[in-house]
C-alpha positions as CSV (number, residue, x, y, z in Angstrom):
1,M,0.0,0.0,0.0
2,L,1.2,3.5,-0.8
3,N,2.6,5.3,2.2
4,R,1.1,8.8,2.0
5,T,3.2,10.1,4.8
6,L,6.3,10.1,2.5
7,A,6.7,12.7,-0.2
8,P,7.3,11.3,-3.7
9,A,10.8,11.6,-5.1
10,A,11.6,14.8,-6.9
11,Y,13.8,15.0,-9.9
12,P,15.4,18.0,-11.6
13,I,13.7,19.3,-14.8
14,E,15.8,19.0,-17.9
15,L,16.0,21.3,-20.9
16,I,12.8,21.5,-22.9
17,K,13.0,22.4,-26.6
18,F,10.9,25.4,-27.4
19,P,8.2,24.6,-30.0
20,H,8.7,25.4,-33.7
21,V,7.0,28.4,-35.1
22,T,6.1,29.1,-38.7
23,T,6.8,32.5,-40.2
24,T,4.7,33.6,-43.2
25,S,5.6,36.9,-45.0
26,L,2.9,38.7,-46.9
27,S,3.4,40.8,-50.0
28,N,2.8,44.0,-48.0
29,G,5.6,43.3,-45.5
30,I,3.4,41.9,-42.7
31,E,4.7,38.8,-41.0
32,I,2.4,36.1,-39.5
33,Q,3.9,34.0,-36.7
34,S,1.7,30.9,-36.4
35,L,1.8,27.9,-34.1
36,S,-0.5,24.9,-34.6
37,L,-0.8,23.0,-31.3
38,G,-3.6,21.5,-29.2
39,E,-6.5,19.1,-29.6
40,Q,-9.3,21.6,-28.9
41,A,-10.6,23.3,-32.1
42,V,-10.0,26.9,-30.9
43,F,-7.7,29.7,-32.0
44,K,-6.2,33.0,-30.8
45,L,-5.5,35.8,-33.2
46,E,-3.4,38.9,-32.3
47,F,-2.9,41.9,-34.4
48,T,-0.2,44.1,-32.8
49,V,0.9,47.6,-33.6
50,L,3.3,50.1,-32.1
51,A,0.5,52.1,-30.6
52,G,1.1,51.9,-26.9
53,A,0.7,54.7,-24.4
54,S,4.3,55.9,-24.8
55,A,3.7,56.4,-28.6
56,A,1.0,59.0,-28.2
57,A,1.4,62.7,-27.8
58,K,-0.7,62.7,-24.6
59,S,-1.3,60.3,-21.8
60,G,-4.6,58.5,-22.3
61,I,-4.8,58.8,-26.1
62,A,-3.7,55.3,-26.8
63,S,-6.1,53.6,-24.4
64,L,-9.0,55.7,-25.5
65,T,-8.3,55.0,-29.1
66,S,-8.4,51.2,-28.4
67,S,-11.6,51.6,-26.5
68,L,-13.3,53.7,-29.2
69,M,-12.3,51.3,-31.9
70,K,-14.9,49.0,-30.4
71,R,-17.7,51.6,-30.7
72,G,-18.5,51.6,-34.4
73,T,-17.3,51.4,-38.0
74,Q,-18.5,52.8,-41.3
75,Q,-20.8,49.8,-41.7
76,H,-21.9,48.8,-38.1
77,D,-22.6,50.6,-34.9
78,A,-21.3,49.3,-31.5
79,T,-24.4,47.1,-30.8
80,A,-24.3,45.5,-34.2
81,I,-20.5,44.7,-33.9
82,H,-20.9,43.0,-30.6
83,K,-23.9,41.0,-31.9
84,L,-21.8,39.8,-34.8
85,F,-19.1,38.4,-32.6
86,D,-21.6,37.0,-30.1
87,F,-23.3,35.1,-32.9
88,Y,-20.0,33.2,-33.5
89,G,-19.3,32.7,-29.8
90,A,-16.1,34.7,-30.0
91,F,-14.3,36.9,-27.4
92,W,-12.5,40.0,-28.6
93,D,-10.9,43.0,-27.2
94,V,-8.5,45.9,-28.1
95,Q,-5.7,46.1,-25.4
96,T,-3.0,48.6,-24.8
97,N,0.2,48.7,-22.8
98,L,3.1,51.2,-22.7
99,D,4.6,50.0,-25.9
100,N,2.0,48.3,-28.0
101,A,-1.7,47.9,-28.8
102,T,-3.3,44.6,-29.8
103,F,-6.6,43.5,-31.3
104,V,-7.1,40.1,-29.8
105,L,-9.7,37.5,-30.9
106,Y,-10.5,34.1,-29.4
107,G,-12.9,31.7,-31.0
108,L,-13.7,28.3,-32.5
109,T,-11.4,27.4,-35.4
110,K,-14.4,26.7,-37.7
111,H,-15.5,30.3,-37.4
112,L,-12.2,32.1,-38.0
113,K,-12.7,32.7,-41.7
114,S,-16.2,34.2,-41.0
115,L,-14.8,36.5,-38.3
116,L,-11.8,37.9,-40.2
117,P,-13.8,40.4,-42.3
118,Y,-15.1,42.1,-39.1
119,V,-11.7,42.2,-37.6
120,L,-10.4,44.0,-40.7
121,E,-13.4,46.3,-40.8
122,I,-12.8,47.4,-37.2
123,I,-9.1,48.0,-37.7
124,R,-9.5,50.0,-41.0
125,E,-12.9,51.7,-40.6
126,A,-13.3,52.7,-36.9
127,T,-15.2,56.0,-36.9
128,F,-14.9,57.1,-33.3
129,P,-18.5,58.4,-33.1
130,T,-18.8,61.7,-31.2
131,E,-21.5,60.4,-28.8
132,E,-19.5,57.3,-28.0
133,F,-16.4,59.5,-27.5
134,E,-18.1,61.7,-24.9
135,K,-19.4,58.6,-23.1
136,E,-16.0,57.0,-23.0
137,I,-14.3,60.2,-21.7
138,A,-16.9,60.3,-18.9
139,I,-16.2,56.6,-18.1
140,E,-12.5,57.0,-18.1
141,V,-12.6,60.1,-15.9
142,Q,-14.6,58.2,-13.3
143,K,-12.4,55.1,-13.5
144,N,-9.3,57.3,-13.1
145,K,-10.8,59.1,-10.1
146,L,-11.6,55.7,-8.4
147,N,-8.2,54.3,-9.3
148,W,-6.3,57.2,-7.7
149,Q,-8.3,56.6,-4.5
150,K,-6.6,53.2,-4.2
151,T,-3.2,53.4,-2.5
152,A,-1.7,50.5,-4.4
153,F,-2.6,52.0,-7.8
154,S,-1.3,55.5,-6.7
155,A,2.0,54.1,-5.4
156,S,2.7,52.1,-8.6
157,Q,1.9,55.0,-10.9
158,L,3.9,57.5,-8.9
159,L,6.9,55.3,-8.8
160,R,6.9,54.9,-12.5
161,K,6.6,58.6,-12.9
162,Q,9.5,59.1,-10.5
163,L,11.7,56.6,-12.3
164,F,11.0,57.8,-15.8
165,E,10.7,61.5,-15.4
166,G,11.3,63.2,-18.7
167,D,10.3,60.2,-20.8
168,N,6.9,59.0,-22.1
169,Y,7.2,55.9,-19.9
170,G,6.8,58.2,-16.9
171,R,3.6,59.9,-17.9
172,I,0.5,59.2,-15.9
173,A,-3.2,59.8,-16.7
174,T,-5.1,62.2,-14.5
175,Q,-8.7,63.5,-14.7
176,A,-7.4,66.8,-16.2
177,S,-5.2,65.0,-18.9
178,I,-8.1,62.8,-19.9
179,E,-10.5,65.7,-20.2
180,S,-8.0,67.6,-22.4
181,I,-8.2,64.9,-25.1
182,H,-10.1,65.8,-28.3
183,R,-11.7,63.3,-30.6
184,S,-9.6,64.5,-33.5
185,E,-6.5,63.3,-31.6
186,L,-7.8,59.8,-31.5
187,I,-8.6,59.8,-35.2
188,Q,-5.1,61.1,-36.0
189,F,-3.4,58.5,-33.7
190,H,-5.4,55.7,-35.3
191,Q,-4.3,56.8,-38.7
192,Q,-0.7,57.2,-37.8
193,K,-0.1,54.2,-35.5
194,W,-2.8,51.6,-36.4
195,L,-2.8,52.2,-40.1
196,G,0.5,54.0,-40.7
197,G,3.0,51.2,-39.8
198,T,3.5,47.5,-40.3
199,P,1.7,45.3,-37.8
200,Q,2.7,41.9,-36.5
201,I,0.2,39.1,-36.5
202,F,0.3,36.1,-34.1
203,L,-2.0,33.1,-34.8
204,S,-2.1,30.1,-32.4
205,G,-4.3,27.1,-31.5
206,N,-5.7,24.3,-33.6
207,I,-4.7,25.9,-36.9
208,G,-4.6,24.3,-40.4
209,P,-3.6,25.4,-43.8
210,N,-7.0,26.7,-44.6
211,E,-7.1,29.0,-41.5
212,L,-3.6,30.3,-42.2
213,E,-4.5,31.0,-45.8
214,A,-7.7,32.9,-44.7
215,V,-5.6,35.1,-42.4
216,Q,-3.1,35.8,-45.2
217,Q,-5.8,36.8,-47.7
218,T,-7.5,39.0,-45.1
219,F,-4.4,41.0,-44.0
220,E,-2.8,41.3,-47.5
221,Q,-5.6,43.8,-48.1
222,L,-3.9,46.3,-45.7
223,Q,-1.7,49.0,-46.9
224,T,1.4,49.3,-44.7
225,Q,4.2,51.8,-44.2
226,P,7.8,51.1,-43.3
227,A,8.3,51.0,-39.5
228,T,9.3,54.4,-38.0
229,S,12.4,54.7,-35.9
230,A,11.9,53.9,-32.2
231,L,11.3,56.7,-29.7
232,A,14.5,58.0,-28.1
233,Y,14.8,57.1,-24.5
234,N,15.0,60.3,-22.5
235,L,16.0,59.6,-19.0
236,H,16.7,62.4,-16.7
237,A,18.7,60.9,-13.9
238,H,18.1,62.3,-10.4
239,K,18.9,61.5,-6.9
240,P,16.9,58.6,-5.5
241,E,14.3,59.6,-2.8
242,V,11.3,58.2,-1.0
243,I,8.1,60.2,-1.4
244,H,5.3,60.0,1.1
245,E,1.7,60.8,0.1
246,F,-0.6,60.7,3.1
247,R,-4.3,59.8,2.9
248,D,-6.7,60.6,5.6
249,N,-8.3,57.5,7.3
250,A,-6.0,55.0,5.5
251,L,-5.4,52.1,7.7
252,Q,-2.6,50.7,5.5
253,S,0.2,52.0,3.4
254,S,1.2,50.8,-0.1
255,I,5.0,50.6,-0.5
256,R,6.7,50.6,-3.8
257,L,10.5,50.7,-3.9
258,G,12.3,50.4,-7.2
259,M,15.2,51.3,-9.5
260,H,16.1,51.4,-13.2
261,S,17.0,47.9,-14.4
262,I,17.6,45.8,-17.5
263,T,15.5,44.5,-20.4
264,R,15.3,41.1,-21.9
265,S,18.0,41.9,-24.4
266,N,20.7,42.3,-21.7
267,P,22.8,39.1,-21.4
268,D,22.4,39.3,-17.6
269,Y,18.6,39.1,-17.8
270,F,18.4,35.3,-17.5
271,K,20.4,34.9,-14.3
272,F,19.0,38.2,-12.9
273,S,15.6,36.5,-13.2
274,V,16.9,33.8,-10.9
275,L,18.2,36.4,-8.4
276,N,14.8,38.3,-8.5
277,T,12.9,35.1,-8.0
278,L,14.9,34.1,-4.9
279,F,14.6,37.6,-3.5
280,G,10.9,38.2,-4.0
281,G,9.6,36.4,-7.1
282,F,7.7,33.4,-5.6
283,F,5.9,32.4,-2.5
284,G,9.0,30.8,-1.0
285,S,11.2,34.0,-1.5
286,R,13.3,35.7,1.1
287,L,10.9,38.7,1.3
288,Q,8.0,36.4,1.9
289,K,9.8,34.5,4.6
290,N,11.0,37.6,6.4
291,I,8.2,40.1,6.1
292,R,5.2,37.8,5.8
293,E,6.1,34.7,7.8
294,E,8.5,36.0,10.4
295,K,7.3,39.6,10.9
296,G,3.6,39.1,10.0
297,F,3.5,42.5,8.5
298,T,1.7,41.7,5.2
299,Y,-0.3,39.1,3.4
300,G,2.1,39.2,0.5
301,I,5.2,41.0,-0.8
302,S,6.9,40.6,-4.1
303,S,9.7,41.8,-6.3
304,S,9.4,42.0,-10.1
305,I,11.5,42.8,-13.2
306,V,9.5,45.0,-15.5
307,P,11.1,44.9,-19.0
308,M,9.7,47.2,-21.6
309,Q,10.9,47.7,-25.2
310,R,13.1,50.8,-24.5
311,A,13.9,50.4,-20.9
312,G,13.2,48.4,-17.7
313,Y,12.8,48.7,-14.0
314,W,12.8,46.5,-10.9
315,V,10.2,47.0,-8.2
316,V,9.3,45.7,-4.7
317,G,5.7,46.1,-3.7
318,T,3.6,45.4,-0.6
319,D,0.9,46.8,1.7
320,V,1.4,47.0,5.4
321,A,-0.1,48.6,8.5
322,N,1.0,52.3,8.8
323,A,3.0,51.5,12.0
324,N,5.2,48.9,10.1
325,V,6.1,51.0,7.1
326,Q,9.6,52.0,8.2
327,E,10.6,48.6,9.5
328,T,9.4,47.0,6.3
329,C,11.5,49.3,4.1
330,D,14.5,48.6,6.4
331,E,14.0,44.9,6.1
332,I,13.8,45.1,2.3
333,R,17.1,47.0,2.2
334,K,18.6,44.5,4.7
335,E,17.7,41.6,2.4
336,M,19.3,43.4,-0.5
337,L,22.5,43.9,1.4
338,R,22.5,40.2,2.5
339,L,22.5,39.2,-1.2
340,R,25.4,41.5,-1.8
341,T,27.5,40.1,1.0
342,E,26.6,36.4,1.4
343,K,26.6,33.6,-1.0
344,V,23.3,31.8,-1.5
345,A,23.2,28.3,-0.2
346,H,23.1,25.6,-2.9
347,E,19.9,24.1,-1.5
348,E,18.1,27.4,-1.8
349,L,19.4,28.1,-5.3
350,D,18.4,24.6,-6.4
351,L,14.9,25.2,-5.1
352,V,14.6,28.4,-7.1
353,K,15.9,26.8,-10.2
354,N,13.4,23.9,-10.0
355,Y,10.6,26.4,-9.4
356,L,11.6,28.5,-12.5
357,M,12.0,25.4,-14.6
358,G,8.7,23.9,-13.4
359,S,6.9,27.2,-14.1
360,F,8.4,27.4,-17.5
361,T,7.4,23.9,-18.3
362,G,3.9,24.6,-17.3
363,E,3.8,27.6,-19.6
364,L,4.6,25.4,-22.6
365,T,1.5,23.2,-22.4
366,Q,-0.9,25.4,-24.3
367,A,-0.6,27.1,-27.7
368,F,-1.9,30.4,-26.4
369,D,0.8,30.6,-23.6
370,I,3.5,29.7,-26.1
371,A,2.2,32.4,-28.5
372,E,2.8,35.0,-25.7
373,K,6.4,34.0,-25.6
374,I,6.7,34.2,-29.4
375,K,5.2,37.6,-29.2
376,V,7.8,38.7,-26.7
377,I,10.6,37.5,-29.0
378,Q,9.3,39.3,-32.1
379,L,8.3,42.6,-30.5
380,E,11.5,43.0,-28.6
381,N,13.8,41.7,-31.4
382,L,15.2,38.9,-29.4
383,P,17.1,35.9,-30.8
384,L,14.9,33.0,-31.9
385,D,16.5,30.7,-29.3
386,F,15.9,33.2,-26.5
387,Y,13.9,30.7,-24.4
388,D,16.3,27.9,-25.0
389,Q,19.0,30.2,-23.7
390,F,16.8,31.1,-20.8
391,Q,16.6,27.5,-19.6
392,A,20.3,26.9,-20.1
393,Q,21.3,30.0,-18.2
394,I,18.9,29.1,-15.3
395,L,20.4,25.6,-15.0
396,A,24.0,27.0,-15.2
397,C,23.5,29.8,-12.6
398,T,25.7,29.6,-9.6
399,S,25.9,31.2,-6.2
400,E,28.9,33.2,-7.4
401,D,26.8,34.6,-10.3
402,L,24.1,35.8,-7.9
403,L,26.6,37.5,-5.6
404,E,28.1,39.3,-8.6
405,L,24.7,40.3,-10.0
406,A,23.4,41.5,-6.6
407,N,26.4,43.8,-6.4
408,K,25.9,45.0,-10.0
409,Y,22.1,45.6,-9.9
410,L,20.7,45.6,-6.3
411,D,22.3,48.6,-4.6
412,P,19.9,49.8,-1.9
413,T,21.3,53.4,-2.2
414,N,19.8,53.5,-5.8
415,L,16.2,52.8,-4.5
416,H,13.5,55.2,-5.4
417,G,10.4,54.9,-3.4
418,V,6.7,55.9,-3.0
419,I,4.6,55.3,0.1
420,V,0.9,56.1,-0.1
421,G,-1.3,55.6,3.0
422,G,-1.9,56.8,6.5
423,R,0.5,58.4,9.0
């Protein structure tokens, strides 16, 4: 009989070959990255353009453009558009981050060909109706007002503003900035960024030759322009400081400490990911053990690498009682200094390696998850074997590597900080 009091034997995870992706080039310069994988007859289509928040003249233009693209075309109003997609049981959205905007569509493979004309219609013929624009402005103002009442949101936004002062990455949306946006600016942004460049298309799921051909025929109808040069990175270095923003009646404070860091194109990124995970990137991290388990100051604390296309930053975030703010910040700095002065034990490093390899393995079980990684490679111009390198570097990482990287990238005197909450 199986003895359930004994844990099963554990074995290290070995290198996993990243799945093959097919690249199809269209006559207009568009490339389609396609991955056929999975037994369920479903697909995911992503149409991505360099139309993120940092590409716009004002904060808020990019996200409003994405929202208003769903509100009507030359042929259909918003209600009719949503009914069309609902008829085929499809989910769709237009999403925006700091660098890119993406039209994303999920559905049954058998309906892909029927849905593609509506995707193209929305991308090319969005009309940004005046009435819908006014409604969306009112919605965004209210959402922005509510978000800024949340200490966690405020601290995260203000830290990014502090780190990237002088660059579009550091802009934040406020009620005043949203209200200053004109409908004509959205129309212009759509023309310049959605229709004025060369998009990238990612197709994944249970995909056959017929589906790929339908996508090709659809998007060969688009007129494209050569890609414009990337925005210059305008970083105004200034002395690190910790900013306090006090809120009346706030029982907790949100802490965000961070610094400029590296992007995925940096050769140190792979092993720095190991260091970050050990420090605060998973539930067994040092920050969790110290500040959550030993001190009992928080339900959760984490550190993250935030790589963007033109720059990156590293951040620690948590929420604690007001009385514990200073000690929490001191303990974060203490743990950073510890990594800079003491070698990590082999047992702890092996645990982190196995966690990262296990997580990575789990992310390669579905076509949609793999497509996200393909998207990262293409949009950030990374080598095609990036994720093969990632695994190899994780397994090769040593305690000496982590000590060197901690001294290179985790200097507590470089920490910027924002604390939003009570006194």
